[in-house]
Backbone as CSV, one residue per row, in Angstrom:
resi,resn,N_x,N_y,N_z,CA_x,CA_y,CA_z,C_x,C_y,C_z
1,MET,88.478,-4.210,-32.504,87.146,-4.566,-32.936,86.737,-5.784,-32.135
2,THR,85.554,-5.723,-31.595,85.084,-6.831,-30.785,84.421,-7.868,-31.681
3,ARG,84.160,-8.989,-31.090,83.578,-10.110,-31.814,82.185,-9.751,-32.354
4,ASN,81.373,-9.086,-31.554,80.036,-8.710,-31.971,80.063,-7.678,-33.101
5,GLN,81.009,-6.752,-33.037,81.147,-5.767,-34.105,81.519,-6.462,-35.414
6,LEU,82.421,-7.430,-35.322,82.832,-8.199,-36.510,81.645,-8.947,-37.112
7,LYS,80.839,-9.581,-36.262,79.644,-10.304,-36.750,78.697,-9.366,-37.436
8,ASP,78.447,-8.204,-36.841,77.556,-7.238,-37.448,78.063,-6.731,-38.791
9,ARG,79.355,-6.530,-38.850,79.954,-6.034,-40.100,79.837,-7.114,-41.184
10,ILE,80.084,-8.374,-40.842,79.971,-9.468,-41.803,78.543,-9.615,-42.279
11,ARG,77.567,-9.522,-41.360,76.150,-9.587,-41.738,75.789,-8.475,-42.733
12,GLY,76.292,-7.288,-42.475,76.033,-6.169,-43.368,76.600,-6.397,-44.751
13,LEU,77.852,-6.924,-44.800,78.468,-7.203,-46.067,77.755,-8.320,-46.842
14,VAL,77.303,-9.333,-46.126,76.577,-10.437,-46.761,75.283,-9.929,-47.382
15,LYS,74.557,-9.087,-46.645,73.309,-8.511,-47.171,73.581,-7.668,-48.397
16,GLN,74.682,-6.928,-48.357,75.033,-6.061,-49.482,75.349,-6.889,-50.717
17,VAL,76.119,-7.959,-50.556,76.481,-8.810,-51.696,75.258,-9.499,-52.275
18,TYR,74.408,-10.068,-51.437,73.243,-10.770,-51.923,72.208,-9.820,-52.537
19,SER,72.147,-8.587,-52.067,71.166,-7.649,-52.635,71.595,-7.217,-54.038
20,THR,72.880,-7.180,-54.353,73.319,-6.804,-55.695,73.165,-7.949,-56.675
21,GLN,73.124,-9.192,-56.215,72.990,-10.345,-57.097,71.552,-10.790,-57.292
22,ALA,70.640,-10.287,-56.503,69.252,-10.723,-56.578,68.589,-10.135,-57.821
23,VAL,67.560,-10.807,-58.306,66.802,-10.342,-59.442,65.880,-9.228,-59.000
24,THR,66.021,-8.068,-59.601,65.182,-6.933,-59.240,63.838,-7.071,-59.951
25,PRO,62.787,-6.422,-59.460,61.498,-6.503,-60.137,61.541,-5.986,-61.569
26,GLU,62.337,-4.923,-61.833,62.467,-4.414,-63.199,63.089,-5.466,-64.106
27,GLU,64.096,-6.168,-63.592,64.763,-7.193,-64.368,63.806,-8.367,-64.639
28,ALA,63.010,-8.710,-63.663,62.074,-9.796,-63.834,61.049,-9.467,-64.913
29,VAL,60.627,-8.225,-64.992,59.675,-7.816,-66.019,60.339,-7.801,-67.382
30,GLN,61.583,-7.295,-67.412,62.285,-7.178,-68.673,62.622,-8.549,-69.247
31,TYR,63.034,-9.474,-68.418,63.393,-10.822,-68.854,62.447,-11.794,-68.171
32,ASP,61.243,-11.865,-68.634,60.226,-12.715,-68.028,60.630,-14.186,-68.093
33,GLU,61.395,-14.572,-69.130,61.805,-15.969,-69.279,62.726,-16.401,-68.140
34,LEU,63.474,-15.460,-67.567,64.371,-15.831,-66.469,63.604,-16.217,-65.226
35,THR,62.424,-15.673,-65.023,61.622,-16.084,-63.869,60.902,-17.393,-64.138
36,LYS,60.521,-17.631,-65.395,59.829,-18.875,-65.744,60.807,-20.056,-65.808
37,PHE,62.036,-19.799,-66.233,63.038,-20.843,-66.405,64.294,-20.440,-65.619
38,PRO,64.380,-20.762,-64.326,65.549,-20.327,-63.516,66.860,-20.924,-63.979
39,GLU,66.835,-22.107,-64.644,68.090,-22.681,-65.131,68.707,-21.826,-66.221
40,LEU,67.843,-21.107,-66.961,68.325,-20.276,-68.034,69.228,-19.152,-67.522
41,LYS,68.860,-18.587,-66.389,69.680,-17.503,-65.838,71.076,-17.978,-65.496
42,SER,71.195,-19.174,-64.926,72.538,-19.643,-64.571,73.384,-19.871,-65.833
43,ILE,72.758,-20.326,-66.915,73.501,-20.520,-68.175,73.958,-19.161,-68.734
44,ILE,73.060,-18.178,-68.704,73.426,-16.850,-69.204,74.518,-16.229,-68.355
45,VAL,74.465,-16.419,-67.047,75.518,-15.914,-66.178,76.829,-16.613,-66.477
46,ASP,76.806,-17.906,-66.742,78.009,-18.620,-67.097,78.636,-18.101,-68.396
47,LEU,77.782,-17.748,-69.359,78.276,-17.305,-70.657,78.648,-15.831,-70.691
48,LEU,77.879,-14.977,-69.982,78.070,-13.546,-70.081,78.470,-12.871,-68.773
49,THR,78.684,-13.580,-67.732,78.978,-13.106,-66.376,77.733,-12.463,-65.760
50,SER,77.836,-12.062,-64.520,76.679,-11.516,-63.810,76.270,-10.137,-64.338
51,GLY,77.091,-9.519,-65.141,76.755,-8.233,-65.735,76.056,-8.393,-67.072
52,TYR,75.328,-9.485,-67.267,74.682,-9.788,-68.539,73.675,-8.707,-68.983
53,ASP,73.119,-7.990,-68.014,72.100,-6.989,-68.340,72.657,-5.880,-69.227
54,ASN,73.955,-5.639,-69.184,74.572,-4.627,-70.027,74.599,-5.034,-71.490
55,PHE,74.421,-6.304,-71.785,74.580,-6.809,-73.149,73.286,-7.312,-73.767
56,LEU,72.295,-7.655,-72.924,71.055,-8.261,-73.435,70.009,-7.205,-73.746
57,GLU,69.377,-7.359,-74.902,68.238,-6.523,-75.268,66.961,-7.215,-74.794
58,SER,66.827,-8.497,-75.144,65.634,-9.237,-74.720,65.900,-10.739,-74.872
59,ILE,64.996,-11.509,-74.309,65.051,-12.966,-74.438,63.701,-13.421,-74.952
60,ASP,63.698,-14.167,-76.056,62.468,-14.631,-76.647,62.386,-16.161,-76.516
61,TRP,61.227,-16.652,-76.110,60.978,-18.088,-76.057,60.503,-18.460,-77.439
62,VAL,61.317,-19.157,-78.207,61.050,-19.398,-79.620,60.268,-20.665,-79.840
63,ALA,60.632,-21.759,-79.186,59.979,-23.043,-79.415,59.836,-23.815,-78.096
64,PRO,58.710,-24.521,-77.950,58.512,-25.270,-76.692,59.242,-26.583,-76.644
65,ARG,59.460,-27.215,-77.777,60.124,-28.519,-77.769,60.962,-28.690,-79.015
66,PRO,62.249,-28.812,-78.941,63.058,-28.629,-77.748,62.976,-27.179,-77.302
67,THR,63.011,-26.960,-76.029,62.882,-25.614,-75.462,64.020,-24.752,-76.028
68,THR,63.635,-23.719,-76.759,64.615,-22.890,-77.471,64.359,-21.432,-77.128
69,PHE,65.442,-20.724,-76.830,65.394,-19.302,-76.505,66.294,-18.547,-77.463
70,ARG,65.793,-17.406,-77.945,66.629,-16.519,-78.744,67.102,-15.418,-77.806
71,ILE,68.402,-15.276,-77.691,68.995,-14.250,-76.840,69.388,-13.092,-77.740
72,ASN,68.664,-11.998,-77.631,68.920,-10.818,-78.465,69.872,-9.872,-77.734
73,LEU,70.965,-9.558,-78.376,71.976,-8.689,-77.789,71.700,-7.234,-78.168
74,LYS,72.245,-6.318,-77.417,71.989,-4.888,-77.650,72.570,-4.395,-78.962
75,ASN,73.541,-5.112,-79.517,74.135,-4.676,-80.777,73.378,-5.221,-81.998
76,GLY,72.221,-5.812,-81.778,71.417,-6.308,-82.894,71.681,-7.758,-83.271
77,GLN,72.706,-8.361,-82.713,73.036,-9.767,-82.982,72.221,-10.641,-82.048
78,ASN,72.179,-11.939,-82.336,71.490,-12.881,-81.436,72.131,-14.254,-81.534
79,PHE,71.800,-15.076,-80.546,72.192,-16.471,-80.541,71.097,-17.254,-79.849
80,TYR,71.168,-18.569,-79.946,70.104,-19.422,-79.398,70.633,-20.316,-78.301
81,LEU,69.770,-20.565,-77.321,70.048,-21.545,-76.263,68.949,-22.592,-76.324
82,LEU,69.348,-23.855,-76.475,68.405,-24.969,-76.539,68.611,-25.857,-75.335
83,TYR,67.497,-26.332,-74.781,67.590,-27.268,-73.661,67.504,-28.674,-74.219
84,GLY,68.625,-29.395,-74.178,68.666,-30.759,-74.671,68.374,-31.771,-73.563
85,LYS,68.406,-33.039,-73.919,68.150,-34.090,-72.927,69.217,-34.106,-71.829
86,ARG,70.459,-33.885,-72.230,71.538,-33.983,-71.243,72.099,-32.642,-70.782
87,SER,72.021,-31.658,-71.644,72.585,-30.354,-71.257,72.019,-29.256,-72.148
88,TRP,72.396,-28.052,-71.826,72.047,-26.917,-72.658,72.964,-26.867,-73.865
89,ILE,72.444,-26.382,-74.974,73.236,-26.261,-76.199,73.148,-24.818,-76.633
90,ALA,74.289,-24.185,-76.885,74.322,-22.816,-77.398,74.585,-22.900,-78.895
91,GLN,73.738,-22.243,-79.668,73.930,-22.194,-81.112,74.275,-20.759,-81.467
92,ILE,75.537,-20.568,-81.819,76.070,-19.220,-82.062,76.630,-19.194,-83.488
93,GLU,76.062,-18.346,-84.309,76.460,-18.216,-85.704,76.454,-19.565,-86.411
94,GLY,75.470,-20.387,-86.125,75.307,-21.666,-86.787,76.101,-22.823,-86.187
95,LYS,76.969,-22.569,-85.260,77.775,-23.619,-84.638,77.199,-23.963,-83.282
96,LYS,77.117,-25.266,-82.986,76.562,-25.720,-81.728,77.662,-26.009,-80.713
97,TYR,77.401,-25.572,-79.480,78.334,-25.817,-78.375,77.533,-26.491,-77.257
98,TYR,77.980,-27.688,-76.848,77.323,-28.416,-75.779,77.899,-27.928,-74.456
99,LEU,77.070,-27.234,-73.687,77.560,-26.527,-72.509,77.865,-27.420,-71.331
100,ARG,77.667,-28.721,-71.474,78.016,-29.652,-70.408,79.529,-29.769,-70.303
101,ASN,80.221,-29.598,-71.395,81.693,-29.714,-71.429,82.289,-28.319,-71.219
102,LEU,83.203,-28.204,-70.275,83.815,-26.930,-69.990,84.555,-26.312,-71.168
103,PRO,85.332,-27.082,-71.956,86.022,-26.456,-73.092,85.030,-25.889,-74.117
104,GLU,83.915,-26.576,-74.332,82.937,-26.046,-75.286,82.222,-24.832,-74.720
105,GLU,82.016,-24.814,-73.408,81.409,-23.635,-72.777,82.333,-22.435,-72.936
106,GLU,83.644,-22.636,-72.809,84.592,-21.558,-72.972,84.629,-21.085,-74.421
107,ARG,84.531,-22.012,-75.380,84.485,-21.628,-76.799,83.206,-20.860,-77.110
108,ALA,82.098,-21.281,-76.486,80.835,-20.556,-76.688,80.937,-19.119,-76.137
109,ALA,81.541,-18.982,-74.971,81.699,-17.632,-74.403,82.585,-16.760,-75.260
110,SER,83.636,-17.337,-75.852,84.496,-16.532,-76.718,83.780,-16.192,-78.033
111,SER,82.903,-17.086,-78.509,82.125,-16.782,-79.725,81.134,-15.648,-79.466
112,ILE,80.530,-15.653,-78.262,79.627,-14.571,-77.899,80.399,-13.266,-77.791
113,ALA,81.588,-13.323,-77.217,82.421,-12.122,-77.134,82.751,-11.601,-78.525
114,GLN,82.957,-12.507,-79.466,83.259,-12.109,-80.831,82.063,-11.404,-81.476
115,ILE,80.856,-11.934,-81.300,79.717,-11.270,-81.919,79.365,-9.960,-81.184
116,LEU,79.755,-9.830,-79.922,79.572,-8.559,-79.238,80.509,-7.507,-79.794
117,ARG,81.642,-7.922,-80.331,82.612,-6.975,-80.900,82.164,-6.471,-82.258
118,TYR,81.172,-7.091,-82.894,80.726,-6.641,-84.207,80.187,-5.216,-84.154
119,GLY,79.679,-4.823,-83.039,79.095,-3.487,-82.919,77.644,-3.505,-83.367
120,THR,77.061,-2.328,-83.480,75.637,-2.259,-83.818,75.423,-2.377,-85.312
121,LYS,74.266,-2.877,-85.682,73.887,-2.922,-87.083,73.430,-1.528,-87.477
122,GLU,74.021,-0.991,-88.541,73.633,0.345,-88.991,72.594,0.201,-90.081
123,GLU,71.765,1.193,-90.151,70.746,1.206,-91.174,71.421,1.288,-92.533
124,ALA,71.000,0.452,-93.462,71.559,0.488,-94.806,70.870,1.587,-95.592
125,THR,71.621,2.580,-96.013,71.056,3.709,-96.750,71.273,3.560,-98.242
126,GLY,72.142,2.679,-98.638,72.411,2.491,-100.057,73.493,3.430,-100.553
127,GLU,73.939,4.336,-99.750,75.002,5.256,-100.160,76.183,5.105,-99.219
128,GLU,77.347,5.110,-99.825,78.552,5.052,-99.027,78.942,6.464,-98.625
129,PRO,79.647,6.637,-97.517,80.061,7.979,-97.153,80.999,8.552,-98.211
130,GLY,80.755,9.787,-98.592,81.598,10.407,-99.593,81.167,10.078,-101.016
131,PHE,80.112,9.314,-101.187,79.649,8.944,-102.533,78.756,10.028,-103.065
132,GLU,79.089,10.507,-104.252,78.232,11.501,-104.907,77.800,10.927,-106.239
133,PRO,76.498,10.882,-106.511,76.059,10.367,-107.792,76.493,11.296,-108.904
134,PRO,76.750,10.752,-110.114,77.185,11.622,-111.217,76.047,12.558,-111.617
135,ALA,76.443,13.716,-112.130,75.444,14.684,-112.565,74.711,14.101,-113.755
136,GLU,73.445,14.458,-113.866,72.647,13.932,-114.970,73.100,14.526,-116.278
137,GLU,73.319,13.680,-117.235,73.752,14.146,-118.546,72.573,14.161,-119.467
138,THR,72.431,15.204,-120.222,71.344,15.266,-121.197,71.907,14.836,-122.541
139,PRO,71.186,14.005,-123.263,71.711,13.581,-124.552,71.732,14.752,-125.529
140,ALA,72.750,14.751,-126.361,72.846,15.820,-127.363,71.675,15.698,-128.323
141,GLU,71.156,16.820,-128.717,70.000,16.789,-129.611,70.482,16.427,-131.000
142,THR,69.794,15.493,-131.609,70.110,15.084,-132.960,68.947,15.488,-133.847
143,PRO,69.265,15.936,-135.038,68.182,16.342,-135.922,67.353,15.128,-136.315
144,PRO,66.059,15.305,-136.440,65.212,14.174,-136.843,65.603,13.695,-138.233
145,THR,65.585,12.386,-138.381,65.926,11.794,-139.692,64.623,11.361,-140.325
146,GLU,64.639,11.496,-141.638,63.432,11.095,-142.366,63.582,9.632,-142.743
147,GLU,62.568,8.911,-142.452,62.584,7.499,-142.801,61.772,7.276,-144.060
148,THR,62.261,6.399,-144.897,61.529,6.111,-146.122,60.590,4.985,-145.823
149,PRO,59.358,5.074,-146.255,58.417,4.017,-145.989,58.799,2.722,-146.668
150,PRO,58.541,1.579,-146.040,58.909,0.315,-146.678,58.032,0.088,-147.918
151,ALA,58.649,-0.514,-148.914,57.936,-0.741,-150.167,57.265,-2.058,-150.235
């Protein structure tokens, strides 16, 4: 392999890698907040890896100050990302993780993995599988009783 062939091959591989990591127009429409807030994408990639699209349903901008985002997962669960003065804060199941610290970021990622394991929320039908309501019972007929009028 000559030097020029090697350069061409490396250029092709670089283009291929960068094209798979770039934000596609469909993704930009689906997650409009990622284009408005580029720092948010890096936080989501840190927490969910670059394959985050497999797990996210949508991203909602909940509050302007402090800037708060609701991250809706495909299994019906959600968590919040808040932009604080010093760092991003992940609020997962009521617990706050300050993402500036690596150990807390790792705990936040494991908490997200835990809520992803919950599975999908099923519609509550009020009946358990295998549950059969009892047959309606009719009260036994009793003969009418005569009441004496009060005196």
